[in-house]
N, CA and C atoms as an extended XYZ file, in Angstrom:
345
Properties=species:S:1:pos:R:3:atomname:S:1:resname:S:1:resid:I:1 pbc="F F F"
N       -81.167      -92.830      -53.264 N   MET     1
C       -82.275      -92.140      -54.156 CA  MET     1
C       -83.120      -92.779      -53.535 C   MET     1
N       -84.877      -92.432      -53.128 N   ASP     2
C       -85.748      -93.624      -52.850 CA  ASP     2
C       -86.918      -93.138      -54.061 C   ASP     2
N       -86.951      -94.288      -55.028 N   TYR     3
C       -87.622      -94.143      -55.617 CA  TYR     3
C       -89.086      -94.991      -55.997 C   TYR     3
N       -89.287      -95.481      -54.835 N   SER     4
C       -90.561      -95.380      -54.553 CA  SER     4
C       -91.832      -93.827      -54.398 C   SER     4
N       -90.434      -93.076      -53.776 N   LYS     5
C       -91.005      -91.799      -54.325 CA  LYS     5
C       -90.978      -90.927      -55.747 C   LYS     5
N       -90.087      -91.067      -56.366 N   LEU     6
C       -90.294      -91.077      -58.169 CA  LEU     6
C       -91.519      -91.774      -58.592 C   LEU     6
N       -91.646      -93.272      -58.171 N   ASP     7
C       -93.429      -94.004      -58.316 CA  ASP     7
C       -94.010      -92.739      -58.694 C   ASP     7
N       -93.794      -91.457      -57.589 N   ALA     8
C       -95.299      -91.243      -57.402 CA  ALA     8
C       -95.377      -90.302      -57.667 C   ALA     8
N       -94.802      -89.031      -58.669 N   VAL     9
C       -94.411      -88.104      -59.027 CA  VAL     9
C       -95.353      -88.668      -60.689 C   VAL     9
N       -96.058      -87.097      -59.917 N   GLU    10
C       -97.609      -87.501      -61.322 CA  GLU    10
C       -96.312      -86.951      -62.688 C   GLU    10
N       -96.360      -87.518      -63.757 N   GLY    11
C       -95.845      -87.238      -64.909 CA  GLY    11
C       -94.494      -87.298      -64.944 C   GLY    11
N       -94.170      -87.938      -64.399 N   LEU    12
C       -92.443      -89.209      -64.299 CA  LEU    12
C       -91.761      -89.440      -64.426 C   LEU    12
N       -91.746      -90.455      -65.994 N   ASP    13
C       -91.164      -91.201      -66.912 CA  ASP    13
C       -89.943      -91.778      -66.383 C   ASP    13
N       -89.508      -92.353      -64.956 N   TYR    14
C       -87.947      -92.110      -65.054 CA  TYR    14
C       -87.515      -93.280      -65.587 C   TYR    14
N       -88.538      -94.391      -65.879 N   ASN    15
C       -88.074      -95.846      -66.063 CA  ASN    15
C       -87.497      -95.762      -67.402 C   ASN    15
N       -88.148      -94.819      -68.741 N   LYS    16
C       -87.848      -94.344      -69.528 CA  LYS    16
C       -86.772      -93.527      -69.731 C   LYS    16
N       -85.978      -92.815      -69.390 N   SER    17
C       -84.976      -92.406      -68.829 CA  SER    17
C       -84.036      -93.007      -68.814 C   SER    17
N       -84.203      -94.212      -68.060 N   LEU    18
C       -83.371      -94.719      -67.593 CA  LEU    18
C       -82.695      -96.409      -68.789 C   LEU    18
N       -84.144      -96.350      -69.449 N   LYS    19
C       -83.232      -97.375      -70.633 CA  LYS    19
C       -82.333      -96.221      -71.835 C   LYS    19
N       -83.012      -95.164      -72.025 N   ALA    20
C       -81.477      -94.066      -72.747 CA  ALA    20
C       -80.595      -93.931      -71.769 C   ALA    20
N       -80.718      -94.043      -70.935 N   LEU    21
C       -79.587      -94.693      -69.888 CA  LEU    21
C       -78.637      -95.584      -69.512 C   LEU    21
N       -78.866      -96.683      -70.364 N   SER    22
C       -78.421      -98.005      -70.481 CA  SER    22
C       -79.117      -98.877      -69.159 C   SER    22
N       -79.887      -97.947      -68.107 N   GLY    23
C       -80.210      -98.418      -66.478 CA  GLY    23
C       -79.498      -98.250      -65.617 C   GLY    23
N       -78.312      -97.211      -66.078 N   LEU    24
C       -77.443      -96.806      -65.384 CA  LEU    24
C       -77.665      -95.661      -64.144 C   LEU    24
N       -78.258      -96.528      -63.154 N   LYS    25
C       -79.531      -95.883      -62.407 CA  LYS    25
C       -78.207      -94.100      -61.642 C   LYS    25
N       -76.910      -95.026      -61.115 N   PRO    26
C       -76.070      -93.419      -60.798 CA  PRO    26
C       -76.234      -91.880      -61.329 C   PRO    26
N       -76.174      -92.532      -63.243 N   LEU    27
C       -76.117      -91.665      -64.110 CA  LEU    27
C       -77.097      -90.629      -64.151 C   LEU    27
N       -77.964      -91.117      -63.686 N   TYR    28
C       -79.936      -90.768      -64.001 CA  TYR    28
C       -79.738      -90.155      -62.461 C   TYR    28
N       -79.222      -90.007      -61.492 N   GLU    29
C       -79.401      -89.596      -60.085 CA  GLU    29
C       -78.657      -88.310      -60.521 C   GLU    29
N       -77.458      -88.235      -61.204 N   LYS    30
C       -76.665      -87.671      -61.028 CA  LYS    30
C       -77.310      -86.304      -62.602 C   LYS    30
N       -77.838      -86.813      -63.294 N   VAL    31
C       -79.009      -86.048      -64.110 CA  VAL    31
C       -80.439      -85.038      -63.335 C   VAL    31
N       -80.971      -86.381      -62.611 N   LEU    32
C       -81.844      -85.378      -62.082 CA  LEU    32
C       -81.716      -84.381      -60.765 C   LEU    32
N       -80.506      -84.180      -60.395 N   LYS    33
C       -79.968      -83.351      -59.503 CA  LYS    33
C       -79.107      -82.464      -60.361 C   LYS    33
N       -78.538      -82.590      -61.171 N   LEU    34
C       -78.434      -81.096      -61.759 CA  LEU    34
C       -79.280      -80.630      -61.908 C   LEU    34
N       -80.174      -80.993      -63.155 N   PHE    35
C       -81.840      -80.480      -63.193 CA  PHE    35
C       -82.005      -80.210      -62.003 C   PHE    35
N       -82.445      -80.818      -61.020 N   VAL    36
C       -82.884      -79.646      -59.864 CA  VAL    36
C       -82.229      -78.422      -59.742 C   VAL    36
N       -80.984      -79.080      -59.150 N   ASN    37
C       -79.772      -78.205      -58.958 CA  ASN    37
C       -80.283      -76.714      -59.977 C   ASN    37
N       -80.109      -76.643      -61.495 N   SER    38
C       -79.884      -75.407      -61.712 CA  SER    38
C       -81.193      -74.987      -62.434 C   SER    38
N       -82.297      -75.453      -61.636 N   PHE    39
C       -83.543      -75.285      -62.242 CA  PHE    39
C       -83.739      -73.651      -62.340 C   PHE    39
N       -83.264      -72.644      -61.127 N   SER    40
C       -83.357      -71.577      -61.002 CA  SER    40
C       -82.783      -71.053      -61.593 C   SER    40
N       -81.643      -71.030      -62.238 N   GLU    41
C       -80.653      -71.244      -63.366 CA  GLU    41
C       -81.162      -70.760      -64.500 C   GLU    41
N       -82.097      -71.510      -64.945 N   ASN    42
C       -81.717      -72.445      -66.271 CA  ASN    42
C       -83.735      -72.152      -66.424 C   ASN    42
N       -83.974      -70.935      -65.228 N   VAL    43
C       -85.387      -70.257      -65.422 CA  VAL    43
C       -85.406      -68.710      -65.301 C   VAL    43
N       -84.042      -67.763      -64.571 N   ASP    44
C       -83.591      -67.122      -65.131 CA  ASP    44
C       -82.933      -67.161      -66.841 C   ASP    44
N       -82.430      -67.807      -67.415 N   LYS    45
C       -81.884      -67.822      -68.656 CA  LYS    45
C       -83.184      -67.814      -69.287 C   LYS    45
N       -84.270      -68.431      -69.308 N   LEU    46
C       -85.262      -68.212      -70.013 CA  LEU    46
C       -85.942      -66.960      -70.032 C   LEU    46
N       -85.628      -66.718      -68.767 N   ASN    47
C       -86.602      -65.421      -68.365 CA  ASN    47
C       -85.305      -63.797      -69.238 C   ASN    47
N       -84.301      -63.959      -68.964 N   ASN    48
C       -83.457      -63.202      -69.514 CA  ASN    48
C       -83.511      -62.761      -70.892 C   ASN    48
N       -84.064      -64.569      -71.941 N   ALA    49
C       -83.829      -64.435      -73.132 CA  ALA    49
C       -84.796      -63.302      -73.127 C   ALA    49
N       -85.891      -63.761      -73.396 N   VAL    50
C       -86.900      -62.582      -73.922 CA  VAL    50
C       -87.542      -63.319      -75.327 C   VAL    50
N       -86.888      -62.420      -76.102 N   ASP    51
C       -87.325      -62.716      -77.403 CA  ASP    51
C       -86.200      -63.233      -78.356 C   ASP    51
N       -86.760      -63.796      -79.457 N   GLY    52
C       -85.672      -64.025      -80.763 CA  GLY    52
C       -84.816      -65.008      -80.127 C   GLY    52
N       -83.827      -65.531      -80.999 N   GLU    53
C       -82.851      -66.911      -81.013 CA  GLU    53
C       -82.717      -67.299      -79.824 C   GLU    53
N       -81.895      -65.739      -79.047 N   PRO    54
C       -81.844      -66.703      -77.616 CA  PRO    54
C       -82.470      -67.044      -76.484 C   PRO    54
N       -84.152      -66.562      -76.884 N   PHE    55
C       -85.206      -67.025      -76.006 CA  PHE    55
C       -85.634      -69.001      -76.294 C   PHE    55
N       -85.061      -68.741      -78.340 N   THR    56
C       -85.347      -70.503      -78.997 CA  THR    56
C       -84.886      -70.861      -78.269 C   THR    56
N       -82.990      -70.981      -77.869 N   ILE    57
C       -82.178      -71.516      -77.890 CA  ILE    57
C       -82.112      -71.988      -76.552 C   ILE    57
N       -82.986      -71.088      -75.672 N   GLU    58
C       -82.853      -71.473      -73.780 CA  GLU    58
C       -84.881      -72.590      -74.024 C   GLU    58
N       -85.423      -71.967      -74.807 N   ILE    59
C       -86.199      -72.979      -74.481 CA  ILE    59
C       -85.954      -74.279      -75.195 C   ILE    59
N       -85.684      -74.851      -75.751 N   HIS    60
C       -84.881      -75.923      -76.571 CA  HIS    60
C       -83.901      -76.796      -75.361 C   HIS    60
N       -83.250      -75.524      -74.525 N   SER    61
C       -82.113      -76.688      -73.673 CA  SER    61
C       -83.026      -77.004      -73.269 C   SER    61
N       -83.518      -76.060      -72.589 N   PHE    62
C       -85.118      -76.719      -71.594 CA  PHE    62
C       -85.991      -77.846      -71.954 C   PHE    62
N       -86.692      -77.609      -73.266 N   LYS    63
C       -87.336      -79.108      -73.425 CA  LYS    63
C       -86.190      -80.274      -72.991 C   LYS    63
N       -85.374      -79.804      -73.995 N   SER    64
C       -84.131      -81.452      -73.338 CA  SER    64
C       -84.096      -81.844      -72.290 C   SER    64
N       -83.901      -80.737      -71.167 N   SER    65
C       -83.564      -81.470      -69.681 CA  SER    65
C       -84.081      -82.412      -69.459 C   SER    65
N       -86.194      -81.556      -69.135 N   LEU    66
C       -86.950      -82.391      -68.879 CA  LEU    66
C       -87.390      -83.904      -69.633 C   LEU    66
N       -87.214      -84.034      -70.659 N   ARG    67
C       -87.157      -85.230      -71.254 CA  ARG    67
C       -85.582      -86.420      -70.931 C   ARG    67
N       -84.291      -85.381      -70.863 N   ASN    68
C       -84.115      -86.454      -70.198 CA  ASN    68
C       -84.111      -87.039      -68.593 C   ASN    68
N       -84.894      -86.035      -68.784 N   ILE    69
C       -85.347      -86.403      -66.668 CA  ILE    69
C       -86.338      -87.481      -66.823 C   ILE    69
N       -86.932      -87.759      -67.935 N   GLY    70
C       -88.433      -88.140      -67.669 CA  GLY    70
C       -89.391      -86.751      -67.226 C   GLY    70
N       -89.545      -85.885      -67.798 N   LEU    71
C       -90.755      -84.994      -67.424 CA  LEU    71
C       -91.263      -84.600      -69.412 C   LEU    71
N       -91.422      -85.987      -69.937 N   PHE    72
C       -91.808      -86.079      -71.013 CA  PHE    72
C       -93.093      -85.015      -71.435 C   PHE    72
N       -93.611      -85.347      -70.579 N   ASP    73
C       -95.447      -84.118      -70.643 CA  ASP    73
C       -94.880      -83.029      -71.310 C   ASP    73
N       -93.962      -82.741      -70.128 N   LEU    74
C       -94.208      -80.919      -69.679 CA  LEU    74
C       -93.434      -80.790      -70.948 C   LEU    74
N       -92.035      -81.391      -71.196 N   GLY    75
C       -90.844      -81.289      -72.911 CA  GLY    75
C       -92.075      -81.068      -73.872 C   GLY    75
N       -93.102      -81.858      -74.200 N   ASP    76
C       -94.198      -81.345      -74.995 CA  ASP    76
C       -94.064      -80.314      -75.221 C   ASP    76
N       -94.719      -79.471      -73.905 N   ILE    77
C       -95.006      -78.385      -73.930 CA  ILE    77
C       -94.258      -77.035      -74.250 C   ILE    77
N       -92.715      -77.525      -73.768 N   ALA    78
C       -91.543      -76.938      -73.941 CA  ALA    78
C       -91.129      -76.798      -75.426 C   ALA    78
N       -92.118      -78.104      -76.071 N   GLN    79
C       -91.235      -77.989      -77.475 CA  GLN    79
C       -92.417      -77.147      -78.466 C   GLN    79
N       -94.220      -77.188      -77.914 N   GLU    80
C       -94.690      -75.646      -78.129 CA  GLU    80
C       -94.612      -74.794      -78.445 C   GLU    80
N       -93.949      -74.314      -76.822 N   ILE    81
C       -93.732      -73.401      -76.684 CA  ILE    81
C       -92.570      -72.531      -78.397 C   ILE    81
N       -91.610      -73.869      -77.723 N   GLU    82
C       -90.505      -73.604      -78.883 CA  GLU    82
C       -90.500      -73.426      -80.276 C   GLU    82
N       -91.794      -74.047      -80.476 N   ILE    83
C       -92.211      -73.770      -82.169 CA  ILE    83
C       -92.590      -72.783      -82.401 C   ILE    83
N       -93.643      -72.236      -81.530 N   HIS    84
C       -94.081      -70.696      -81.269 CA  HIS    84
C       -92.062      -69.504      -81.561 C   HIS    84
N       -91.856      -70.298      -81.306 N   SER    85
C       -90.932      -68.863      -81.065 CA  SER    85
C       -90.027      -69.086      -81.990 C   SER    85
N       -90.555      -69.793      -82.958 N   LYS    86
C       -89.503      -69.853      -84.257 CA  LYS    86
C       -89.993      -69.016      -84.975 C   LYS    86
N       -91.561      -69.513      -84.801 N   GLN    87
C       -93.128      -68.959      -85.924 CA  GLN    87
C       -92.772      -66.761      -85.001 C   GLN    87
N       -91.689      -66.781      -84.558 N   ASN    88
C       -91.895      -65.368      -83.463 CA  ASN    88
C       -92.980      -65.506      -82.909 C   ASN    88
N       -94.037      -66.257      -82.030 N   ASP    89
C       -95.082      -65.750      -81.967 CA  ASP    89
C       -94.696      -65.778      -79.786 C   ASP    89
N       -93.469      -64.168      -80.054 N   TYR    90
C       -93.411      -64.481      -78.286 CA  TYR    90
C       -94.939      -64.298      -77.749 C   TYR    90
N       -95.954      -63.349      -78.422 N   ASP    91
C       -97.315      -63.480      -77.416 CA  ASP    91
C       -97.538      -65.090      -76.979 C   ASP    91
N       -97.541      -65.769      -77.268 N   TYR    92
C       -97.714      -67.380      -77.262 CA  TYR    92
C       -96.812      -67.290      -76.101 C   TYR    92
N       -95.282      -67.243      -76.547 N   CYS    93
C       -94.054      -67.270      -75.398 CA  CYS    93
C       -94.334      -67.256      -74.140 C   CYS    93
N       -94.680      -65.717      -74.158 N   LYS    94
C       -95.045      -64.834      -72.893 CA  LYS    94
C       -96.178      -65.532      -71.402 C   LYS    94
N       -96.927      -66.181      -72.761 N   GLN    95
C       -98.148      -66.218      -71.770 CA  GLN    95
C       -97.599      -67.792      -71.557 C   GLN    95
N       -97.792      -68.893      -72.076 N   GLU    96
C       -96.760      -69.654      -71.643 CA  GLU    96
C       -95.653      -70.962      -70.985 C   GLU    96
N       -94.682      -69.719      -70.765 N   THR    97
C       -94.059      -70.318      -70.729 CA  THR    97
C       -93.709      -70.486      -69.010 C   THR    97
N       -94.354      -69.332      -68.136 N   PRO    98
C       -94.650      -69.072      -67.125 CA  PRO    98
C       -95.285      -69.936      -66.308 C   PRO    98
N       -96.292      -70.804      -66.995 N   LYS    99
C       -97.368      -71.646      -66.720 CA  LYS    99
C       -95.965      -73.231      -66.771 C   LYS    99
N       -95.683      -72.899      -67.899 N   LEU   100
C       -94.826      -74.085      -67.825 CA  LEU   100
C       -93.271      -74.204      -66.817 C   LEU   100
N       -93.209      -73.189      -65.985 N   ILE   101
C       -92.246      -73.176      -64.984 CA  ILE   101
C       -92.769      -73.584      -63.585 C   ILE   101
N       -93.617      -72.880      -63.641 N   SER   102
C       -94.799      -73.014      -62.514 CA  SER   102
C       -95.054      -74.195      -62.206 C   SER   102
N       -95.640      -75.525      -63.378 N   SER   103
C       -95.634      -76.752      -63.133 CA  SER   103
C       -94.889      -77.788      -63.671 C   SER   103
N       -93.529      -77.366      -63.433 N   THR   104
C       -92.328      -77.507      -63.453 CA  THR   104
C       -91.239      -77.841      -62.092 C   THR   104
N       -91.479      -76.506      -61.755 N   LYS   105
C       -91.279      -75.855      -60.082 CA  LYS   105
C       -92.241      -77.072      -59.318 C   LYS   105
N       -93.420      -77.454      -59.207 N   ALA   106
C       -94.399      -77.988      -58.184 CA  ALA   106
C       -93.992      -79.796      -58.226 C   ALA   106
N       -93.264      -79.800      -59.997 N   VAL   107
C       -92.669      -81.503      -60.076 CA  VAL   107
C       -91.499      -81.541      -59.144 C   VAL   107
N       -90.605      -80.386      -59.340 N   ILE   108
C       -89.590      -80.437      -58.627 CA  ILE   108
C       -89.104      -80.985      -57.567 C   ILE   108
N       -90.195      -80.040      -57.020 N   GLU   109
C       -90.522      -80.435      -55.280 CA  GLU   109
C       -91.148      -81.655      -54.509 C   GLU   109
N       -91.772      -82.701      -55.663 N   LYS   110
C       -91.761      -83.871      -54.815 CA  LYS   110
C       -90.762      -84.581      -55.750 C   LYS   110
N       -90.441      -84.225      -56.864 N   ILE   111
C       -89.360      -84.908      -56.937 CA  ILE   111
C       -87.785      -84.517      -55.748 C   ILE   111
N       -87.932      -83.773      -55.105 N   GLN   112
C       -86.803      -83.373      -54.215 CA  GLN   112
C       -86.710      -84.204      -52.656 C   GLN   112
N       -88.093      -84.542      -52.946 N   GLU   113
C       -88.729      -85.831      -51.956 CA  GLU   113
C       -88.073      -86.918      -51.853 C   GLU   113
N       -87.207      -86.842      -52.533 N   ALA   114
C       -86.636      -88.849      -52.842 CA  ALA   114
C       -85.424      -88.601      -52.831 C   ALA   114
N       -84.632      -87.230      -53.071 N   PHE   115
C       -83.445      -87.597      -52.010 CA  PHE   115
C       -83.423      -87.259      -50.823 C   PHE   115
């Protein structure tokens, strides 16, 4: 893992995530690779969940994963979507989720350069 390349990824605060993992870089790398490798699957789950409780569960999970790897700003966006889903505001969710996915995909492409 090339941490100098991770330093260059805008919006990624891996140091904060490392602190939560007691500084264990191998564990962080494992979590990061798992998120990157499962991104397409997670997007499919979000897209297939559509409305209601299934969507709320999936966006909550996605939010947590973003924060686990250090993408806190994207995690905040996911949290806002989650709040709207709990209020049954699925128009907002359908409008904002594709933007979140697109932003996350762009960051993942930069993260992959560090592998």
